[in-house]
mmCIF entry with sequence, helices, sheets and N, C-alpha, C, O atoms, coordinates in Angstrom:
data_MODEL
# 
_entry.id   MODEL 
# 
_entity.id                         1 
_entity.type                       polymer 
_entity.pdbx_number_of_molecules   1 
# 
_entity_poly.entity_id                      1 
_entity_poly.type                           'polypeptide(L)' 
_entity_poly.nstd_linkage                   no 
_entity_poly.nstd_monomer                   no 
_entity_poly.pdbx_seq_one_letter_code       
;(UNK)(UNK)(UNK)(UNK)(UNK)(UNK)(UNK)(UNK)(UNK)(UNK)(UNK)(UNK)(UNK)(UNK)(UNK)(UNK)
(UNK)(UNK)(UNK)(UNK)(UNK)(UNK)(UNK)(UNK)(UNK)(UNK)(UNK)(UNK)(UNK)(UNK)(UNK)(UNK)
(UNK)(UNK)(UNK)(UNK)(UNK)(UNK)
;
_entity_poly.pdbx_seq_one_letter_code_can   XXXXXXXXXXXXXXXXXXXXXXXXXXXXXXXXXXXXXX 
_entity_poly.pdbx_strand_id                 A 
# 
loop_
_entity_poly_seq.entity_id 
_entity_poly_seq.num 
_entity_poly_seq.mon_id 
_entity_poly_seq.hetero 
1 1  UNK n 
1 2  UNK n 
1 3  UNK n 
1 4  UNK n 
1 5  UNK n 
1 6  UNK n 
1 7  UNK n 
1 8  UNK n 
1 9  UNK n 
1 10 UNK n 
1 11 UNK n 
1 12 UNK n 
1 13 UNK n 
1 14 UNK n 
1 15 UNK n 
1 16 UNK n 
1 17 UNK n 
1 18 UNK n 
1 19 UNK n 
1 20 UNK n 
1 21 UNK n 
1 22 UNK n 
1 23 UNK n 
1 24 UNK n 
1 25 UNK n 
1 26 UNK n 
1 27 UNK n 
1 28 UNK n 
1 29 UNK n 
1 30 UNK n 
1 31 UNK n 
1 32 UNK n 
1 33 UNK n 
1 34 UNK n 
1 35 UNK n 
1 36 UNK n 
1 37 UNK n 
1 38 UNK n 
# 
_struct_asym.id          A 
_struct_asym.entity_id   1 
# 
loop_
_struct_conf.conf_type_id 
_struct_conf.id 
_struct_conf.pdbx_PDB_helix_id 
_struct_conf.beg_label_comp_id 
_struct_conf.beg_label_asym_id 
_struct_conf.beg_label_seq_id 
_struct_conf.pdbx_beg_PDB_ins_code 
_struct_conf.end_label_comp_id 
_struct_conf.end_label_asym_id 
_struct_conf.end_label_seq_id 
_struct_conf.pdbx_end_PDB_ins_code 
_struct_conf.beg_auth_comp_id 
_struct_conf.beg_auth_asym_id 
_struct_conf.beg_auth_seq_id 
_struct_conf.end_auth_comp_id 
_struct_conf.end_auth_asym_id 
_struct_conf.end_auth_seq_id 
_struct_conf.pdbx_PDB_helix_class 
_struct_conf.details 
_struct_conf.pdbx_PDB_helix_length 
HELX_P HELX_P1 AA1 UNK A 5  ? UNK A 8  ? UNK A 5  UNK A 8  5 ? 4 
HELX_P HELX_P2 AA2 UNK A 26 ? UNK A 32 ? UNK A 26 UNK A 32 1 ? 7 
HELX_P HELX_P3 AA3 UNK A 35 ? UNK A 37 ? UNK A 35 UNK A 37 5 ? 3 
# 
_struct_conf_type.id          HELX_P 
_struct_conf_type.criteria    ? 
_struct_conf_type.reference   ? 
# 
loop_
_atom_site.group_PDB 
_atom_site.id 
_atom_site.type_symbol 
_atom_site.label_atom_id 
_atom_site.label_alt_id 
_atom_site.label_comp_id 
_atom_site.label_asym_id 
_atom_site.label_entity_id 
_atom_site.label_seq_id 
_atom_site.pdbx_PDB_ins_code 
_atom_site.Cartn_x 
_atom_site.Cartn_y 
_atom_site.Cartn_z 
_atom_site.occupancy 
_atom_site.B_iso_or_equiv 
_atom_site.pdbx_formal_charge 
_atom_site.auth_seq_id 
_atom_site.auth_comp_id 
_atom_site.auth_asym_id 
_atom_site.auth_atom_id 
_atom_site.pdbx_PDB_model_num 
ATOM 1   N N  . UNK A 1 1  ? 98.774  -54.751 -11.278 1.00 0.00 ? 1  UNK A N  1 
ATOM 2   C CA . UNK A 1 1  ? 98.341  -53.432 -10.878 1.00 0.00 ? 1  UNK A CA 1 
ATOM 3   C C  . UNK A 1 1  ? 98.320  -52.526 -12.080 1.00 0.00 ? 1  UNK A C  1 
ATOM 4   O O  . UNK A 1 1  ? 99.334  -52.247 -12.720 1.00 0.00 ? 1  UNK A O  1 
ATOM 5   N N  . UNK A 1 2  ? 97.105  -52.079 -12.354 1.00 0.00 ? 2  UNK A N  1 
ATOM 6   C CA . UNK A 1 2  ? 96.885  -51.291 -13.569 1.00 0.00 ? 2  UNK A CA 1 
ATOM 7   C C  . UNK A 1 2  ? 96.959  -49.810 -13.257 1.00 0.00 ? 2  UNK A C  1 
ATOM 8   O O  . UNK A 1 2  ? 95.927  -49.168 -13.056 1.00 0.00 ? 2  UNK A O  1 
ATOM 9   N N  . UNK A 1 3  ? 98.135  -49.269 -13.213 1.00 0.00 ? 3  UNK A N  1 
ATOM 10  C CA . UNK A 1 3  ? 98.306  -47.861 -12.893 1.00 0.00 ? 3  UNK A CA 1 
ATOM 11  C C  . UNK A 1 3  ? 98.129  -46.992 -14.139 1.00 0.00 ? 3  UNK A C  1 
ATOM 12  O O  . UNK A 1 3  ? 97.694  -45.844 -14.048 1.00 0.00 ? 3  UNK A O  1 
ATOM 13  N N  . UNK A 1 4  ? 98.464  -47.541 -15.283 1.00 0.00 ? 4  UNK A N  1 
ATOM 14  C CA . UNK A 1 4  ? 98.371  -46.770 -16.520 1.00 0.00 ? 4  UNK A CA 1 
ATOM 15  C C  . UNK A 1 4  ? 97.134  -47.185 -17.316 1.00 0.00 ? 4  UNK A C  1 
ATOM 16  O O  . UNK A 1 4  ? 96.971  -46.833 -18.485 1.00 0.00 ? 4  UNK A O  1 
ATOM 17  N N  . UNK A 1 5  ? 96.267  -47.948 -16.639 1.00 0.00 ? 5  UNK A N  1 
ATOM 18  C CA . UNK A 1 5  ? 95.062  -48.396 -17.325 1.00 0.00 ? 5  UNK A CA 1 
ATOM 19  C C  . UNK A 1 5  ? 95.378  -49.447 -18.372 1.00 0.00 ? 5  UNK A C  1 
ATOM 20  O O  . UNK A 1 5  ? 96.309  -50.235 -18.203 1.00 0.00 ? 5  UNK A O  1 
ATOM 21  N N  . UNK A 1 6  ? 94.611  -49.463 -19.451 1.00 0.00 ? 6  UNK A N  1 
ATOM 22  C CA . UNK A 1 6  ? 94.807  -50.467 -20.495 1.00 0.00 ? 6  UNK A CA 1 
ATOM 23  C C  . UNK A 1 6  ? 96.090  -50.222 -21.273 1.00 0.00 ? 6  UNK A C  1 
ATOM 24  O O  . UNK A 1 6  ? 96.544  -51.091 -22.018 1.00 0.00 ? 6  UNK A O  1 
ATOM 25  N N  . UNK A 1 7  ? 96.677  -49.042 -21.103 1.00 0.00 ? 7  UNK A N  1 
ATOM 26  C CA . UNK A 1 7  ? 97.912  -48.721 -21.823 1.00 0.00 ? 7  UNK A CA 1 
ATOM 27  C C  . UNK A 1 7  ? 99.048  -49.613 -21.356 1.00 0.00 ? 7  UNK A C  1 
ATOM 28  O O  . UNK A 1 7  ? 99.909  -50.018 -22.138 1.00 0.00 ? 7  UNK A O  1 
ATOM 29  N N  . UNK A 1 8  ? 99.032  -49.911 -20.057 1.00 0.00 ? 8  UNK A N  1 
ATOM 30  C CA . UNK A 1 8  ? 100.117 -50.707 -19.485 1.00 0.00 ? 8  UNK A CA 1 
ATOM 31  C C  . UNK A 1 8  ? 99.641  -52.125 -19.183 1.00 0.00 ? 8  UNK A C  1 
ATOM 32  O O  . UNK A 1 8  ? 100.249 -52.831 -18.379 1.00 0.00 ? 8  UNK A O  1 
ATOM 33  N N  . UNK A 1 9  ? 98.560  -52.535 -19.825 1.00 0.00 ? 9  UNK A N  1 
ATOM 34  C CA . UNK A 1 9  ? 97.982  -53.845 -19.563 1.00 0.00 ? 9  UNK A CA 1 
ATOM 35  C C  . UNK A 1 9  ? 98.932  -54.958 -19.972 1.00 0.00 ? 9  UNK A C  1 
ATOM 36  O O  . UNK A 1 9  ? 98.954  -56.023 -19.355 1.00 0.00 ? 9  UNK A O  1 
ATOM 37  N N  . UNK A 1 10 ? 99.715  -54.709 -21.014 1.00 0.00 ? 10 UNK A N  1 
ATOM 38  C CA . UNK A 1 10 ? 100.639 -55.727 -21.503 1.00 0.00 ? 10 UNK A CA 1 
ATOM 39  C C  . UNK A 1 10 ? 101.970 -55.649 -20.779 1.00 0.00 ? 10 UNK A C  1 
ATOM 40  O O  . UNK A 1 10 ? 102.785 -56.568 -20.845 1.00 0.00 ? 10 UNK A O  1 
ATOM 41  N N  . UNK A 1 11 ? 102.178 -54.536 -20.086 1.00 0.00 ? 11 UNK A N  1 
ATOM 42  C CA . UNK A 1 11 ? 103.475 -54.331 -19.450 1.00 0.00 ? 11 UNK A CA 1 
ATOM 43  C C  . UNK A 1 11 ? 103.399 -54.546 -17.944 1.00 0.00 ? 11 UNK A C  1 
ATOM 44  O O  . UNK A 1 11 ? 104.377 -54.328 -17.229 1.00 0.00 ? 11 UNK A O  1 
ATOM 45  N N  . UNK A 1 12 ? 102.226 -54.977 -17.465 1.00 0.00 ? 12 UNK A N  1 
ATOM 46  C CA . UNK A 1 12 ? 102.060 -55.119 -16.019 1.00 0.00 ? 12 UNK A CA 1 
ATOM 47  C C  . UNK A 1 12 ? 102.951 -56.233 -15.468 1.00 0.00 ? 12 UNK A C  1 
ATOM 48  O O  . UNK A 1 12 ? 103.299 -56.226 -14.287 1.00 0.00 ? 12 UNK A O  1 
ATOM 49  N N  . UNK A 1 13 ? 103.321 -57.190 -16.326 1.00 0.00 ? 13 UNK A N  1 
ATOM 50  C CA . UNK A 1 13 ? 104.186 -58.280 -15.881 1.00 0.00 ? 13 UNK A CA 1 
ATOM 51  C C  . UNK A 1 13 ? 105.656 -57.873 -15.948 1.00 0.00 ? 13 UNK A C  1 
ATOM 52  O O  . UNK A 1 13 ? 106.524 -58.529 -15.374 1.00 0.00 ? 13 UNK A O  1 
ATOM 53  N N  . UNK A 1 14 ? 105.915 -56.783 -16.658 1.00 0.00 ? 14 UNK A N  1 
ATOM 54  C CA . UNK A 1 14 ? 107.287 -56.301 -16.793 1.00 0.00 ? 14 UNK A CA 1 
ATOM 55  C C  . UNK A 1 14 ? 107.703 -55.542 -15.538 1.00 0.00 ? 14 UNK A C  1 
ATOM 56  O O  . UNK A 1 14 ? 106.853 -54.995 -14.835 1.00 0.00 ? 14 UNK A O  1 
ATOM 57  N N  . UNK A 1 15 ? 108.993 -55.506 -15.255 1.00 0.00 ? 15 UNK A N  1 
ATOM 58  C CA . UNK A 1 15 ? 109.519 -54.800 -14.092 1.00 0.00 ? 15 UNK A CA 1 
ATOM 59  C C  . UNK A 1 15 ? 109.229 -53.311 -14.179 1.00 0.00 ? 15 UNK A C  1 
ATOM 60  O O  . UNK A 1 15 ? 109.085 -52.787 -15.284 1.00 0.00 ? 15 UNK A O  1 
ATOM 61  N N  . UNK A 1 16 ? 109.139 -52.614 -13.061 1.00 0.00 ? 16 UNK A N  1 
ATOM 62  C CA . UNK A 1 16 ? 108.860 -51.177 -13.021 1.00 0.00 ? 16 UNK A CA 1 
ATOM 63  C C  . UNK A 1 16 ? 109.930 -50.393 -13.763 1.00 0.00 ? 16 UNK A C  1 
ATOM 64  O O  . UNK A 1 16 ? 111.114 -50.715 -13.666 1.00 0.00 ? 16 UNK A O  1 
ATOM 65  N N  . UNK A 1 17 ? 109.525 -49.364 -14.504 1.00 0.00 ? 17 UNK A N  1 
ATOM 66  C CA . UNK A 1 17 ? 110.487 -48.574 -15.252 1.00 0.00 ? 17 UNK A CA 1 
ATOM 67  C C  . UNK A 1 17 ? 110.383 -48.883 -16.732 1.00 0.00 ? 17 UNK A C  1 
ATOM 68  O O  . UNK A 1 17 ? 110.958 -48.189 -17.570 1.00 0.00 ? 17 UNK A O  1 
ATOM 69  N N  . UNK A 1 18 ? 109.639 -49.941 -17.042 1.00 0.00 ? 18 UNK A N  1 
ATOM 70  C CA . UNK A 1 18 ? 109.474 -50.315 -18.450 1.00 0.00 ? 18 UNK A CA 1 
ATOM 71  C C  . UNK A 1 18 ? 108.009 -50.197 -18.822 1.00 0.00 ? 18 UNK A C  1 
ATOM 72  O O  . UNK A 1 18 ? 107.398 -51.147 -19.312 1.00 0.00 ? 18 UNK A O  1 
ATOM 73  N N  . UNK A 1 19 ? 107.453 -49.015 -18.581 1.00 0.00 ? 19 UNK A N  1 
ATOM 74  C CA . UNK A 1 19 ? 106.032 -48.802 -18.824 1.00 0.00 ? 19 UNK A CA 1 
ATOM 75  C C  . UNK A 1 19 ? 105.730 -48.861 -20.318 1.00 0.00 ? 19 UNK A C  1 
ATOM 76  O O  . UNK A 1 19 ? 104.810 -49.557 -20.746 1.00 0.00 ? 19 UNK A O  1 
ATOM 77  N N  . UNK A 1 20 ? 106.511 -48.128 -21.105 1.00 0.00 ? 20 UNK A N  1 
ATOM 78  C CA . UNK A 1 20 ? 106.264 -48.088 -22.545 1.00 0.00 ? 20 UNK A CA 1 
ATOM 79  C C  . UNK A 1 20 ? 107.546 -48.357 -23.323 1.00 0.00 ? 20 UNK A C  1 
ATOM 80  O O  . UNK A 1 20 ? 108.303 -47.433 -23.619 1.00 0.00 ? 20 UNK A O  1 
ATOM 81  N N  . UNK A 1 21 ? 107.785 -49.613 -23.650 1.00 0.00 ? 21 UNK A N  1 
ATOM 82  C CA . UNK A 1 21 ? 108.966 -50.022 -24.417 1.00 0.00 ? 21 UNK A CA 1 
ATOM 83  C C  . UNK A 1 21 ? 108.974 -49.383 -25.807 1.00 0.00 ? 21 UNK A C  1 
ATOM 84  O O  . UNK A 1 21 ? 107.915 -49.036 -26.331 1.00 0.00 ? 21 UNK A O  1 
ATOM 85  N N  . UNK A 1 22 ? 110.151 -49.225 -26.406 1.00 0.00 ? 22 UNK A N  1 
ATOM 86  C CA . UNK A 1 22 ? 110.293 -48.631 -27.727 1.00 0.00 ? 22 UNK A CA 1 
ATOM 87  C C  . UNK A 1 22 ? 109.637 -49.486 -28.803 1.00 0.00 ? 22 UNK A C  1 
ATOM 88  O O  . UNK A 1 22 ? 109.233 -48.972 -29.845 1.00 0.00 ? 22 UNK A O  1 
ATOM 89  N N  . UNK A 1 23 ? 109.531 -50.779 -28.557 1.00 0.00 ? 23 UNK A N  1 
ATOM 90  C CA . UNK A 1 23 ? 108.909 -51.675 -29.528 1.00 0.00 ? 23 UNK A CA 1 
ATOM 91  C C  . UNK A 1 23 ? 107.905 -52.591 -28.835 1.00 0.00 ? 23 UNK A C  1 
ATOM 92  O O  . UNK A 1 23 ? 108.089 -52.947 -27.671 1.00 0.00 ? 23 UNK A O  1 
ATOM 93  N N  . UNK A 1 24 ? 106.836 -52.976 -29.552 1.00 0.00 ? 24 UNK A N  1 
ATOM 94  C CA . UNK A 1 24 ? 105.813 -53.884 -29.022 1.00 0.00 ? 24 UNK A CA 1 
ATOM 95  C C  . UNK A 1 24 ? 106.384 -55.259 -28.692 1.00 0.00 ? 24 UNK A C  1 
ATOM 96  O O  . UNK A 1 24 ? 105.860 -55.963 -27.829 1.00 0.00 ? 24 UNK A O  1 
ATOM 97  N N  . UNK A 1 25 ? 107.451 -55.638 -29.375 1.00 0.00 ? 25 UNK A N  1 
ATOM 98  C CA . UNK A 1 25 ? 108.066 -56.940 -29.132 1.00 0.00 ? 25 UNK A CA 1 
ATOM 99  C C  . UNK A 1 25 ? 109.050 -56.872 -27.976 1.00 0.00 ? 25 UNK A C  1 
ATOM 100 O O  . UNK A 1 25 ? 109.455 -57.893 -27.420 1.00 0.00 ? 25 UNK A O  1 
ATOM 101 N N  . UNK A 1 26 ? 109.425 -55.657 -27.627 1.00 0.00 ? 26 UNK A N  1 
ATOM 102 C CA . UNK A 1 26 ? 110.415 -55.458 -26.579 1.00 0.00 ? 26 UNK A CA 1 
ATOM 103 C C  . UNK A 1 26 ? 109.883 -55.931 -25.233 1.00 0.00 ? 26 UNK A C  1 
ATOM 104 O O  . UNK A 1 26 ? 110.641 -56.396 -24.382 1.00 0.00 ? 26 UNK A O  1 
ATOM 105 N N  . UNK A 1 27 ? 108.571 -55.806 -25.049 1.00 0.00 ? 27 UNK A N  1 
ATOM 106 C CA . UNK A 1 27 ? 107.951 -56.211 -23.793 1.00 0.00 ? 27 UNK A CA 1 
ATOM 107 C C  . UNK A 1 27 ? 108.110 -57.716 -23.588 1.00 0.00 ? 27 UNK A C  1 
ATOM 108 O O  . UNK A 1 27 ? 108.313 -58.178 -22.466 1.00 0.00 ? 27 UNK A O  1 
ATOM 109 N N  . UNK A 1 28 ? 108.018 -58.469 -24.670 1.00 0.00 ? 28 UNK A N  1 
ATOM 110 C CA . UNK A 1 28 ? 108.148 -59.921 -24.589 1.00 0.00 ? 28 UNK A CA 1 
ATOM 111 C C  . UNK A 1 28 ? 109.592 -60.312 -24.301 1.00 0.00 ? 28 UNK A C  1 
ATOM 112 O O  . UNK A 1 28 ? 109.858 -61.214 -23.506 1.00 0.00 ? 28 UNK A O  1 
ATOM 113 N N  . UNK A 1 29 ? 110.513 -59.627 -24.953 1.00 0.00 ? 29 UNK A N  1 
ATOM 114 C CA . UNK A 1 29 ? 111.936 -59.909 -24.763 1.00 0.00 ? 29 UNK A CA 1 
ATOM 115 C C  . UNK A 1 29 ? 112.352 -59.543 -23.340 1.00 0.00 ? 29 UNK A C  1 
ATOM 116 O O  . UNK A 1 29 ? 113.112 -60.265 -22.696 1.00 0.00 ? 29 UNK A O  1 
ATOM 117 N N  . UNK A 1 30 ? 111.846 -58.423 -22.869 1.00 0.00 ? 30 UNK A N  1 
ATOM 118 C CA . UNK A 1 30 ? 112.207 -57.946 -21.537 1.00 0.00 ? 30 UNK A CA 1 
ATOM 119 C C  . UNK A 1 30 ? 111.660 -58.879 -20.467 1.00 0.00 ? 30 UNK A C  1 
ATOM 120 O O  . UNK A 1 30 ? 112.264 -59.050 -19.408 1.00 0.00 ? 30 UNK A O  1 
ATOM 121 N N  . UNK A 1 31 ? 110.518 -59.477 -20.755 1.00 0.00 ? 31 UNK A N  1 
ATOM 122 C CA . UNK A 1 31 ? 109.873 -60.343 -19.776 1.00 0.00 ? 31 UNK A CA 1 
ATOM 123 C C  . UNK A 1 31 ? 110.581 -61.695 -19.685 1.00 0.00 ? 31 UNK A C  1 
ATOM 124 O O  . UNK A 1 31 ? 110.510 -62.375 -18.661 1.00 0.00 ? 31 UNK A O  1 
ATOM 125 N N  . UNK A 1 32 ? 111.258 -62.073 -20.755 1.00 0.00 ? 32 UNK A N  1 
ATOM 126 C CA . UNK A 1 32 ? 111.904 -63.382 -20.784 1.00 0.00 ? 32 UNK A CA 1 
ATOM 127 C C  . UNK A 1 32 ? 113.418 -63.282 -20.618 1.00 0.00 ? 32 UNK A C  1 
ATOM 128 O O  . UNK A 1 32 ? 114.078 -64.262 -20.272 1.00 0.00 ? 32 UNK A O  1 
ATOM 129 N N  . UNK A 1 33 ? 113.963 -62.090 -20.867 1.00 0.00 ? 33 UNK A N  1 
ATOM 130 C CA . UNK A 1 33 ? 115.410 -61.904 -20.751 1.00 0.00 ? 33 UNK A CA 1 
ATOM 131 C C  . UNK A 1 33 ? 115.730 -60.767 -19.792 1.00 0.00 ? 33 UNK A C  1 
ATOM 132 O O  . UNK A 1 33 ? 114.953 -59.821 -19.667 1.00 0.00 ? 33 UNK A O  1 
ATOM 133 N N  . UNK A 1 34 ? 116.845 -60.852 -19.130 1.00 0.00 ? 34 UNK A N  1 
ATOM 134 C CA . UNK A 1 34 ? 117.272 -59.826 -18.174 1.00 0.00 ? 34 UNK A CA 1 
ATOM 135 C C  . UNK A 1 34 ? 117.573 -58.506 -18.870 1.00 0.00 ? 34 UNK A C  1 
ATOM 136 O O  . UNK A 1 34 ? 117.880 -58.486 -20.062 1.00 0.00 ? 34 UNK A O  1 
ATOM 137 N N  . UNK A 1 35 ? 117.487 -57.409 -18.132 1.00 0.00 ? 35 UNK A N  1 
ATOM 138 C CA . UNK A 1 35 ? 117.740 -56.093 -18.704 1.00 0.00 ? 35 UNK A CA 1 
ATOM 139 C C  . UNK A 1 35 ? 119.192 -55.968 -19.131 1.00 0.00 ? 35 UNK A C  1 
ATOM 140 O O  . UNK A 1 35 ? 119.499 -55.190 -20.035 1.00 0.00 ? 35 UNK A O  1 
ATOM 141 N N  . UNK A 1 36 ? 120.077 -56.701 -18.516 1.00 0.00 ? 36 UNK A N  1 
ATOM 142 C CA . UNK A 1 36 ? 121.503 -56.578 -18.814 1.00 0.00 ? 36 UNK A CA 1 
ATOM 143 C C  . UNK A 1 36 ? 121.821 -57.156 -20.188 1.00 0.00 ? 36 UNK A C  1 
ATOM 144 O O  . UNK A 1 36 ? 122.895 -56.914 -20.738 1.00 0.00 ? 36 UNK A O  1 
ATOM 145 N N  . UNK A 1 37 ? 120.885 -57.915 -20.735 1.00 0.00 ? 37 UNK A N  1 
ATOM 146 C CA . UNK A 1 37 ? 121.102 -58.542 -22.033 1.00 0.00 ? 37 UNK A CA 1 
ATOM 147 C C  . UNK A 1 37 ? 120.654 -57.634 -23.174 1.00 0.00 ? 37 UNK A C  1 
ATOM 148 O O  . UNK A 1 37 ? 120.276 -58.105 -24.248 1.00 0.00 ? 37 UNK A O  1 
ATOM 149 N N  . UNK A 1 38 ? 120.700 -56.349 -22.929 1.00 0.00 ? 38 UNK A N  1 
ATOM 150 C CA . UNK A 1 38 ? 120.266 -55.386 -23.935 1.00 0.00 ? 38 UNK A CA 1 
ATOM 151 C C  . UNK A 1 38 ? 121.260 -55.385 -25.079 1.00 0.00 ? 38 UNK A C  1 
ATOM 152 O O  . UNK A 1 38 ? 121.088 -54.641 -26.045 1.00 0.00 ? 38 UNK A O  1 
# 
């Protein structure tokens, strides 16, 4: 679901609340690792 358009195109697989991660690599880490592993 593209609510933020192409801006959130890479984050659509990420859980809600992580629209714009601080780092471009953070989206990959967040998608493969739990949030508690911060």
